[in-house]
C-alpha positions, 0 to 999 in steps of 0.5 A, a space after each residue: 500500499 503506497 500511503 502519502 504523508 501530509 504535507 503540513 500539519 493538519 489545522 484545527 477548526 476553531 468553531 468545532 475543534 475538529 482537524 481539517 485537511 488541507 492536503 487532498 493527497 493525505 486521502 489517497 491509499 493505493 493498494 499493490 499486489 506485491 512490494 516490488 510493483 509499489 516500488 516501481 510505480 513510485 520510481 516511475 513518477 519520481 516518489 520518495 518511499 519508505 517500506 515499513 513491513 506489515 506487522 502480523 496481528 496478535 491473536 487473543 484466543 478466548 472462549 466465549 465463556 471466559 467473558 463470564 469470569 
């Protein structure tokens, strides 16, 4: 997945206190079938990238009865 970093800090709306979004590139997420395809796309379009390995989800196995202990 290629995820753009924001160019600037998100502004805070003074009325609501919510974070705004001035850079629409932060909304774009591109998915690729392989890491090599993502690297080739970034190289072809002159995009600097950092590869962050995906973390493995930690499964917490428990039985339904454990909810009542």
